[in-house]
All heavy atoms as an XYZ file, in Angstrom:
688
protein
N     -10.367    -21.239     -5.471
C      -9.173    -20.914     -6.213
C      -9.021    -19.404     -6.272
O      -9.960    -18.678     -6.534
C      -9.267    -21.498     -7.613
C      -8.067    -21.250     -8.450
S      -8.263    -22.173     -9.997
C      -6.908    -21.537    -10.869
N      -7.839    -18.896     -6.026
C      -7.577    -17.458     -6.021
C      -7.543    -16.921     -7.448
O      -7.139    -17.606     -8.382
C      -6.239    -17.177     -5.338
N      -7.976    -15.667     -7.585
C      -7.927    -15.018     -8.896
C      -6.477    -14.764     -9.283
O      -5.645    -14.427     -8.448
C      -8.696    -13.705     -8.857
N      -6.166    -14.945    -10.546
C      -4.806    -14.694    -11.017
C      -4.698    -13.376    -11.771
O      -3.605    -12.940    -12.063
C      -4.321    -15.841    -11.928
O      -5.238    -15.982    -13.007
C      -4.236    -17.143    -11.141
N      -5.827    -12.778    -12.097
C      -5.828    -11.480    -12.766
C      -6.877    -10.600    -12.112
O      -7.816    -11.084    -11.470
C      -6.156    -11.609    -14.272
O      -7.448    -12.199    -14.403
C      -5.119    -12.451    -14.998
N      -6.713     -9.301    -12.301
C      -7.681     -8.347    -11.766
C      -8.900     -8.268    -12.671
O      -8.789     -8.491    -13.875
C      -7.044     -6.960    -11.677
C      -5.927     -6.781    -10.672
C      -5.266     -5.422    -10.844
C      -6.462     -6.929     -9.262
N     -10.046     -7.903    -12.115
C     -11.191     -7.626    -12.977
C     -10.831     -6.541    -13.993
O      -9.968     -5.685    -13.742
C     -12.262     -7.138    -12.003
C     -11.872     -7.734    -10.687
C     -10.363     -7.764    -10.708
N     -11.493     -6.546    -15.141
C     -11.147     -5.654    -16.254
C     -11.132     -4.176    -15.872
O     -10.339     -3.409    -16.408
C     -12.113     -5.884    -17.413
N     -11.946     -3.739    -14.936
C     -12.018     -2.318    -14.584
C     -10.853     -1.860    -13.702
O     -10.651     -0.661    -13.512
C     -13.335     -2.026    -13.883
N     -10.080     -2.797    -13.164
C      -9.008     -2.451    -12.232
C      -7.645     -2.577    -12.898
O      -7.458     -3.403    -13.777
C      -9.066     -3.359    -11.008
C     -10.389     -3.406    -10.255
C     -10.291     -4.375     -9.092
C     -10.821     -2.030     -9.793
N      -6.709     -1.751    -12.439
C      -5.330     -1.836    -12.908
C      -4.402     -1.833    -11.703
O      -4.760     -1.344    -10.630
C      -4.945     -0.672    -13.871
C      -5.780     -0.713    -15.126
C      -5.081      0.667    -13.179
N      -3.220     -2.378    -11.874
C      -2.222     -2.338    -10.807
C      -0.942     -1.725    -11.358
O      -0.660     -1.806    -12.554
C      -1.948     -3.737    -10.249
O      -1.335     -4.549    -11.219
N      -0.201     -1.112    -10.449
C       1.083     -0.515    -10.791
C       1.846     -0.245     -9.511
O       1.257     -0.207     -8.427
C       0.903      0.766    -11.596
C       0.224      1.890    -10.833
C       0.337      3.207    -11.589
N      -0.408      4.276    -10.961
C      -0.040      4.964     -9.891
N       1.105      4.663     -9.264
N      -0.785      5.940     -9.409
N       3.157     -0.034     -9.615
C       3.931      0.334     -8.431
C       3.542      1.735     -7.944
O       3.073      2.571     -8.722
C       5.383      0.341     -8.922
C       5.367     -0.407    -10.204
C       4.003     -0.226    -10.784
N       3.752      1.977     -6.668
C       3.513      3.297     -6.097
C       4.634      4.249     -6.478
O       5.766      3.834     -6.731
C       3.413      3.200     -4.576
N       4.308      5.534     -6.512
C       5.305      6.593     -6.688
C       5.143      7.570     -5.530
O       4.138      7.523     -4.802
C       5.114      7.346     -8.017
O       3.875      8.061     -7.966
C       5.126      6.393     -9.204
N       6.088      8.466     -5.361
C       6.013      9.432     -4.270
C       4.726     10.246     -4.312
O       4.197     10.634     -3.277
C       7.231     10.355     -4.295
C       8.571      9.676     -3.990
C       9.708     10.682     -4.080
C       8.553      9.001     -2.630
N       4.190     10.481     -5.500
C       2.959     11.266     -5.606
C       1.729     10.492     -5.128
O       0.658     11.076     -4.983
C       2.730     11.760     -7.048
O       2.628     10.622     -7.907
C       3.866     12.659     -7.504
N       1.865      9.199     -4.845
C       0.752      8.385     -4.362
C       0.631      8.369     -2.841
O      -0.314      7.783     -2.304
C       0.903      6.935     -4.842
C       0.790      6.801     -6.337
O      -0.162      7.379     -6.913
O       1.650      6.130     -6.927
N       1.540      8.992     -2.139
C       1.553      8.917     -0.671
C       0.220      9.359     -0.067
O      -0.288      8.715      0.855
C       2.704      9.735     -0.104
N      -0.354     10.411     -0.563
C      -1.633     10.870     -0.021
C      -2.754      9.890     -0.362
O      -3.591      9.557      0.482
C      -1.982     12.251     -0.553
C      -3.255     12.818      0.030
C      -3.528     14.253     -0.377
O      -2.721     14.849     -1.116
O      -4.568     14.763      0.049
N      -2.772      9.388     -1.581
C      -3.845      8.496     -2.027
C      -3.867      7.177     -1.262
O      -4.939      6.598     -1.070
C      -3.719      8.227     -3.523
N      -2.721      6.678     -0.821
C      -2.726      5.390     -0.117
C      -3.203      5.511      1.317
O      -3.565      4.520      1.933
C      -1.362      4.671     -0.160
C      -0.328      5.412      0.668
C      -0.923      4.416     -1.576
C       0.873      4.577      1.010
N      -3.230      6.741      1.851
C      -3.689      6.878      3.235
C      -5.172      6.551      3.373
O      -5.608      6.107      4.431
C      -3.405      8.282      3.796
O      -4.067      9.259      3.008
C      -1.920      8.558      3.856
N      -5.969      6.725      2.308
C      -7.397      6.421      2.407
C      -7.647      4.937      2.691
O      -8.296      4.605      3.692
C      -8.160      6.858      1.162
C      -9.649      6.577      1.277
C     -10.440      6.969      0.045
O      -9.862      7.479     -0.928
O     -11.651      6.737      0.064
N      -7.143      4.007      1.856
C      -7.403      2.600      2.210
C      -6.739      2.191      3.521
O      -7.286      1.373      4.269
C      -6.851      1.809      1.020
C      -5.955      2.742      0.291
C      -6.446      4.121      0.586
N      -5.577      2.754      3.828
C      -4.923      2.423      5.090
C      -5.783      2.867      6.273
O      -5.951      2.135      7.246
C      -3.537      3.062      5.149
C      -2.558      2.456      4.157
S      -0.991      3.327      4.080
C      -0.248      2.815      5.617
N      -6.341      4.084      6.195
C      -7.156      4.585      7.300
C      -8.516      3.902      7.389
O      -9.029      3.706      8.488
C      -7.301      6.102      7.216
C      -6.079      6.799      7.767
O      -5.473      6.312      8.721
N      -5.710      7.909      7.190
N      -9.092      3.515      6.281
C     -10.339      2.754      6.344
C     -10.098      1.437      7.084
O     -10.899      1.030      7.928
C     -10.915      2.529      4.934
C     -11.489      3.852      4.416
C     -11.978      1.442      4.933
C     -11.913      3.823      2.968
N      -8.972      0.806      6.796
C      -8.633     -0.439      7.498
C      -8.376     -0.186      8.985
O      -8.829     -0.948      9.838
C      -7.423     -1.100      6.857
S      -7.759     -1.791      5.223
N      -7.659      0.886      9.311
C      -7.361      1.142     10.722
C      -8.625      1.537     11.491
O      -8.783      1.168     12.657
C      -6.263      2.194     10.884
O      -6.673      3.453     10.441
N      -9.546      2.254     10.849
C     -10.814      2.585     11.513
C     -11.573      1.298     11.841
O     -12.127      1.145     12.933
C     -11.657      3.547     10.647
C     -10.997      4.933     10.634
C     -13.098      3.628     11.149
C     -11.558      5.885      9.592
N     -11.577      0.358     10.899
C     -12.254     -0.921     11.140
C     -11.584     -1.704     12.268
O     -12.257     -2.379     13.044
C     -12.271     -1.755      9.856
N     -10.255     -1.605     12.380
C      -9.522     -2.372     13.392
C      -9.517     -1.708     14.761
O      -9.728     -2.363     15.773
C      -8.068     -2.574     12.958
C      -7.864     -3.576     11.882
C      -6.369     -3.690     11.615
C      -6.066     -4.662     10.510
N      -4.624     -4.719     10.238
N      -9.182     -0.401     14.800
C      -8.968      0.263     16.090
C      -9.899      1.441     16.342
O      -9.799      2.098     17.375
C      -7.495      0.713     16.252
C      -6.557     -0.481     16.245
C      -7.096      1.729     15.205
N     -10.782      1.744     15.388
C     -11.785      2.778     15.612
C     -11.388      4.192     15.231
O     -12.175      5.109     15.381
N     -10.172      4.376     14.718
C      -9.750      5.718     14.299
C      -8.641      5.597     13.257
O      -7.946      4.585     13.190
C      -9.286      6.560     15.494
C      -8.162      5.930     16.269
N      -6.841      6.122     15.949
C      -8.172      5.102     17.341
C      -6.088      5.442     16.786
N      -6.871      4.811     17.643
N      -8.467      6.657     12.442
C      -7.405      6.608     11.432
C      -6.028      6.668     12.089
O      -5.838      7.343     13.098
C      -7.659      7.845     10.571
C      -8.548      8.731     11.359
C      -9.250      7.883     12.374
N      -5.087      5.929     11.526
C      -3.722      5.924     12.067
C      -2.661      6.272     11.027
O      -1.528      6.549     11.386
C      -3.378      4.548     12.665
O      -3.480      3.558     11.641
C      -4.300      4.194     13.821
N      -3.018      6.227      9.742
C      -2.025      6.459      8.684
C      -1.873      7.941      8.379
O      -2.845      8.698      8.401
C      -2.430      5.717      7.410
N      -0.650      8.327      8.103
C      -0.341      9.700      7.697
C       0.528      9.657      6.448
O       1.286      8.711      6.238
C       0.378     10.436      8.821
C      -0.462     10.588     10.070
C       0.259     11.344     11.166
O       1.351     11.907     10.902
O      -0.259     11.364     12.289
N       0.424     10.690      5.641
C       1.209     10.776      4.413
C       2.699     10.629      4.723
O       3.421      9.927      4.028
C       0.938     12.103      3.680
C      -0.531     12.157      3.248
C       1.850     12.276      2.488
C      -0.985     13.533      2.807
N       3.138     11.258      5.797
C       4.565     11.211      6.141
C       5.038      9.787      6.404
O       6.206      9.469      6.173
C       4.847     12.107      7.353
O       4.126     11.648      8.483
N       4.154      8.926      6.876
C       4.521      7.532      7.141
C       4.940      6.814      5.854
O       5.967      6.133      5.813
C       3.333      6.816      7.777
C       3.545      5.362      8.082
C       2.300      4.707      8.660
O       1.244      5.345      8.785
O       2.404      3.515      8.974
N       4.154      6.988      4.806
C       4.496      6.364      3.523
C       5.801      6.934      2.990
O       6.667      6.190      2.517
C       3.381      6.574      2.505
N       5.955      8.231      3.063
C       7.177      8.858      2.549
C       8.406      8.398      3.319
O       9.466      8.163      2.730
C       7.048     10.378      2.580
C       5.984     10.956      1.644
C       5.817     12.460      1.883
C       6.318     10.677      0.189
N       8.263      8.231      4.632
C       9.372      7.731      5.446
C       9.701      6.290      5.070
O      10.867      5.930      4.897
C       9.030      7.826      6.944
O       8.831      9.201      7.277
C      10.139      7.242      7.805
N       8.663      5.451      4.933
C       8.899      4.059      4.530
C       9.609      3.998      3.188
O      10.580      3.265      3.017
C       7.571      3.293      4.420
C       6.955      2.966      5.764
O       7.658      3.077      6.790
O       5.772      2.594      5.780
N       9.122      4.748      2.229
C       9.682      4.709      0.884
C      11.069      5.323      0.806
O      11.803      5.086     -0.145
C       8.745      5.389     -0.103
C       7.415      4.694     -0.233
C       7.112      3.412      0.135
C       6.225      5.241     -0.765
N       5.795      3.138     -0.140
C       5.229      4.245     -0.689
C       5.887      6.485     -1.297
C       3.921      4.453     -1.132
C       4.593      6.681     -1.739
C       3.617      5.672     -1.659
N      11.445      6.114      1.803
C      12.783      6.713      1.827
C      13.835      5.740      2.356
O      15.031      6.011      2.266
C      12.784      7.982      2.676
N      13.397      4.599      2.897
C      14.345      3.604      3.387
C      15.268      3.184      2.240
O      14.801      2.954      1.120
C      13.603      2.370      3.905
O      14.492      1.277      4.052
N      16.555      3.047      2.518
C      17.452      2.582      1.456
C      17.161      1.143      1.023
O      17.674      0.687      0.011
C      18.844      2.692      2.083
C      18.616      2.674      3.554
C      17.257      3.293      3.774
N      16.298      0.461      1.759
C      15.977     -0.937      1.444
C      14.632     -1.086      0.740
O      14.264     -2.175      0.334
C      15.999     -1.777      2.717
C      17.278     -1.601      3.461
N      18.468     -2.150      3.040
C      17.564     -0.868      4.564
C      19.429     -1.788      3.863
N      18.915     -1.014      4.790
N      13.905      0.010      0.621
C      12.621     -0.013     -0.080
C      12.769      0.709     -1.410
O      13.265      1.836     -1.463
C      11.530      0.670      0.741
S       9.948      0.758     -0.128
N      12.347      0.069     -2.446
C      12.347      0.660     -3.788
C      10.908      0.582     -4.291
O      10.475     -0.494     -4.739
C      13.308     -0.084     -4.708
C      14.687     -0.171     -4.127
N      15.569      0.884     -4.130
C      15.303     -1.180     -3.465
C      16.681      0.527     -3.525
N      16.545     -0.712     -3.103
N      10.146      1.688     -4.170
C       8.732      1.630     -4.514
C       8.437      1.007     -5.877
O       7.435      0.323     -6.036
C       8.291      3.099     -4.452
C       9.189      3.692     -3.415
C      10.522      3.011     -3.648
N       9.316      1.182     -6.827
C       9.070      0.632     -8.167
C       9.027     -0.894     -8.169
O       8.377     -1.496     -9.022
C      10.123      1.125     -9.148
N       9.692     -1.530     -7.205
C       9.714     -2.985     -7.161
C       9.136     -3.573     -5.876
O       8.885     -4.780     -5.814
C      11.147     -3.532     -7.340
O      11.989     -2.962     -6.326
C      11.691     -3.209     -8.717
N       8.950     -2.754     -4.842
C       8.506     -3.258     -3.545
C       7.078     -2.867     -3.175
O       6.635     -3.160     -2.061
C       9.431     -2.774     -2.425
C      10.830     -3.300     -2.564
O      11.754     -2.532     -2.718
N      10.998     -4.598     -2.527
N       6.372     -2.169     -4.059
C       5.011     -1.758     -3.751
C       4.077     -2.085     -4.910
O       4.517     -2.253     -6.050
C       4.919     -0.242     -3.474
O       5.228      0.480     -4.667
C       5.839      0.178     -2.336
N       2.796     -2.150     -4.598
C       1.787     -2.378     -5.628
C       0.504     -1.658     -5.233
O       0.043     -1.786     -4.092
C       1.509     -3.868     -5.783
S       0.284     -4.232     -7.054
N      -0.018     -0.878     -6.142
C      -1.320     -0.240     -5.968
C      -2.319     -0.943     -6.868
O      -1.972     -1.388     -7.959
C      -1.278      1.233     -6.406
C      -0.306      2.169     -5.727
C      -0.447      3.561     -6.327
C      -0.539      2.205     -4.246
N      -3.558     -0.995     -6.440
C      -4.655     -1.416     -7.301
C      -5.587     -0.225     -7.390
O      -5.972      0.359     -6.366
C      -5.389     -2.658     -6.757
C      -6.589     -3.000     -7.641
C      -4.434     -3.840     -6.674
N      -5.896      0.161     -8.624
C      -6.715      1.344     -8.855
C      -8.007      0.998     -9.591
O      -8.014      0.148    -10.480
C      -5.946      2.378     -9.679
C      -4.690      2.913     -9.010
C      -3.478      2.271     -9.615
C      -4.636      4.394     -9.119
N      -9.050      1.692     -9.195
C     -10.326      1.671     -9.901
C     -10.461      3.078    -10.459
O     -10.805      4.006     -9.728
C     -11.466      1.335     -8.945
C     -12.807      1.203     -9.648
O     -12.856      1.372    -10.879
O     -13.808      0.945     -8.950
N     -10.101      3.260    -11.716
C      -9.991      4.613    -12.271
C      -8.799      5.292    -11.621
O      -7.698      4.763    -11.619
N      -9.046      6.433    -10.991
C      -7.978      7.156    -10.293
C      -7.934      6.835     -8.799
O      -7.024      7.261     -8.107
C      -8.168      8.670    -10.487
C      -8.025      9.121    -11.924
C      -6.621      8.896    -12.467
O      -5.643      9.215    -11.768
O      -6.519      8.370    -13.589
N      -8.903      6.097     -8.301
C      -9.013      5.816     -6.866
C      -8.182      4.599     -6.488
O      -8.334      3.522     -7.065
C     -10.476      5.571     -6.506
C     -10.698      5.306     -5.045
C     -12.187      5.142     -4.752
N     -12.390      4.835     -3.374
C     -13.251      3.933     -2.932
N     -14.012      3.270     -3.775
N     -13.377      3.708     -1.651
N      -7.319      4.770     -5.505
C      -6.536      3.653     -4.971
C      -7.460      2.827     -4.088
O      -7.999      3.332     -3.102
C      -5.323      4.144     -4.155
C      -4.602      2.969     -3.507
C      -4.368      4.937     -5.030
N      -7.669      1.572     -4.462
C      -8.536      0.703     -3.667
C      -7.746     -0.382     -2.948
O      -8.289     -1.096     -2.114
C      -9.660      0.081     -4.510
C      -9.098     -0.809     -5.622
C     -10.572      1.154     -5.063
C     -10.136     -1.687     -6.274
N      -6.466     -0.499     -3.255
C      -5.614     -1.470     -2.580
C      -4.165     -1.037     -2.649
O      -3.750     -0.369     -3.597
N      -3.430     -1.360     -1.608
C      -2.014     -0.999     -1.549
C      -1.287     -2.081     -0.775
O      -1.759     -2.533      0.266
C      -1.840      0.354     -0.854
C      -0.411      0.649     -0.480
C       0.557      0.814     -1.460
C      -0.015      0.737      0.842
C       1.878      1.071     -1.122
C       1.291      0.999      1.194
C       2.227      1.158      0.197
O       3.538      1.397      0.532
N      -0.145     -2.490     -1.287
C       0.682     -3.472     -0.584
C       2.145     -3.089     -0.749
O       2.533     -2.478     -1.746
C       0.456     -4.875     -1.142
N       2.936     -3.438      0.247
C       4.375     -3.208      0.179
C       5.109     -4.301      0.930
O       4.628     -4.782      1.954
N       6.248     -4.695      0.398
C       7.078     -5.723      1.035
C       8.539     -5.392      0.759
O       8.907     -5.137     -0.391
C       6.781     -7.135      0.462
C       7.711     -8.170      1.084
C       5.338     -7.513      0.658
N       9.361     -5.374      1.804
C      10.802     -5.270      1.644
C      11.482     -5.733      2.918
O      10.861     -5.864      3.951
C      11.261     -3.869      1.250
C      11.081     -2.802      2.274
C      11.970     -2.413      3.234
C       9.946     -1.965      2.430
N      11.453     -1.398      3.982
C      10.207     -1.099      3.508
C       8.722     -1.863      1.779
C       9.289     -0.138      3.932
C       7.819     -0.910      2.202
C       8.120     -0.068      3.265
N      12.755     -6.013      2.818
C      13.536     -6.523      3.950
C      14.453     -5.422      4.462
O      15.170     -4.790      3.701
C      14.372     -7.747      3.537
C      13.441     -8.881      3.102
C      15.284     -8.201      4.676
C      14.156    -10.068      2.505
N      14.403     -5.201      5.759
C      15.311     -4.275      6.438
C      16.344     -5.106      7.193
O      15.985     -6.126      7.789
C      14.552     -3.410      7.446
C      13.548     -2.457      6.841
C      14.156     -1.142      6.402
O      15.295     -0.825      6.798
O      13.485     -0.431      5.644
N      17.615     -4.707      7.168
C      18.621     -5.459      7.925
C      18.306     -5.426      9.420
O      17.763     -4.449      9.888
C      19.917     -4.735      7.639
C      19.653     -3.935      6.429
C      18.192     -3.631      6.420
N      18.651     -6.424     10.185
C      19.199     -7.691      9.717
C      18.138     -8.458      8.930
O      16.951     -8.148      9.031
C      19.568     -8.417     11.002
C      18.648     -7.864     12.024
C      18.410     -6.425     11.628
N      18.542     -9.458      8.185
C      17.604    -10.150      7.306
C      16.358    -10.704      7.994
O      15.400    -11.033      7.331
C      18.433    -11.284      6.708
C      19.830    -10.758      6.736
C      19.917     -9.921      7.983
N      16.343    -10.751      9.302
C      15.158    -11.253      9.995
C      14.017    -10.230     10.011
O      12.911    -10.543     10.398
C      15.511    -11.639     11.420
N      14.279     -8.984      9.603
C      13.250     -7.950      9.621
C      12.601     -7.823      8.250
O      13.232     -7.399      7.292
C      13.861     -6.602     10.015
O      14.393     -6.676     11.312
N      11.348     -8.201      8.154
C      10.609     -8.115      6.904
C       9.392     -7.229      7.126
O       8.612     -7.474      8.039
C      10.158     -9.505      6.449
C       9.241     -9.567      5.231
C       9.998     -9.132      3.981
C       8.671    -10.949      5.075
N       9.267     -6.180      6.329
C       8.091     -5.317      6.368
C       7.132     -5.782      5.291
O       7.523     -5.935      4.138
C       8.471     -3.858      6.119
C       9.164     -3.226      7.273
C      10.548     -3.223      7.351
C       8.448     -2.655      8.304
C      11.200     -2.656      8.422
C       9.088     -2.087      9.392
C      10.459     -2.092      9.443
O      11.109     -1.529     10.504
N       5.893     -5.989      5.659
C       4.900     -6.465      4.711
C       3.526     -6.013      5.180
O       3.216     -6.103      6.372
C       4.970     -7.989      4.649
O       3.846     -8.529      4.045
N       2.704     -5.521      4.281
C       1.339     -5.166      4.622
C       0.516     -5.045      3.363
O       1.040     -4.915      2.275
C       1.259     -3.864      5.415
C       1.682     -2.693      4.623
C       0.878     -1.904      3.823
C       2.979     -2.171      4.471
N       1.624     -0.943      3.204
C       2.925     -1.082      3.588
C       4.215     -2.511      4.991
C       4.036     -0.341      3.227
C       5.315     -1.762      4.623
C       5.212     -0.702      3.773
N      -0.787     -5.055      3.534
C      -1.713     -4.816      2.449
C      -2.976     -4.211      3.020
O      -3.398     -4.576      4.126
C      -2.034     -6.109      1.711
N      -3.560     -3.276      2.328
C      -4.796     -2.624      2.730
C      -5.701     -2.579      1.503
O      -5.254     -2.234      0.423
C      -4.536     -1.192      3.216
C      -3.604     -1.143      4.371
N      -4.015     -1.346      5.659
C      -2.272     -0.950      4.441
C      -2.985     -1.259      6.469
N      -1.901     -1.017      5.738
N      -6.970     -2.920      1.694
C      -7.914     -2.958      0.586
C      -9.208     -2.269      1.000
O      -9.712     -2.514      2.102
C      -8.217     -4.411      0.161
C      -9.237     -4.456     -0.956
C      -6.938     -5.127     -0.243
N      -9.730     -1.418      0.118
C     -11.032     -0.783      0.368
C     -12.078     -1.876      0.532
O     -12.151     -2.793     -0.286
C     -11.424      0.106     -0.820
C     -10.535      1.291     -1.035
C     -10.864      2.441     -0.107
O     -11.615      2.314      0.842
N     -10.279      3.582     -0.391
N     -12.883     -1.830      1.580
C     -13.840     -2.909      1.807
C     -14.971     -2.969      0.782
O     -15.561     -4.016      0.567
C     -14.398     -2.627      3.211
C     -14.118     -1.195      3.457
C     -12.890     -0.860      2.655
N     -15.254     -1.853      0.112
C     -16.335     -1.871     -0.866
C     -15.837     -2.317     -2.215
O     -16.532     -2.554     -3.132
C     -17.006     -0.515     -0.963
C     -16.061      0.598     -1.410
O     -14.832      0.442     -1.301
O     -16.572      1.641     -1.842
């Protein structure tokens, strides 16, 4: 059965523009595991969040352990309606 709440030490909240740098760490840890090198850049998050179809306050979620971002997810639809952007990255530790 999947957990319905986070462990007490963790909190979740929507991403803000000031989180762009912090989310690159879990994204790059995941890309290193997949392809052997980091692929995420701060500008990538800022470009995604600048889409008129993405609203970080409602389309993103961070999971934090203290101040450290340990998980990040985003979902939104880009026209035409068949285009859905969705991803999640989680620190392996």
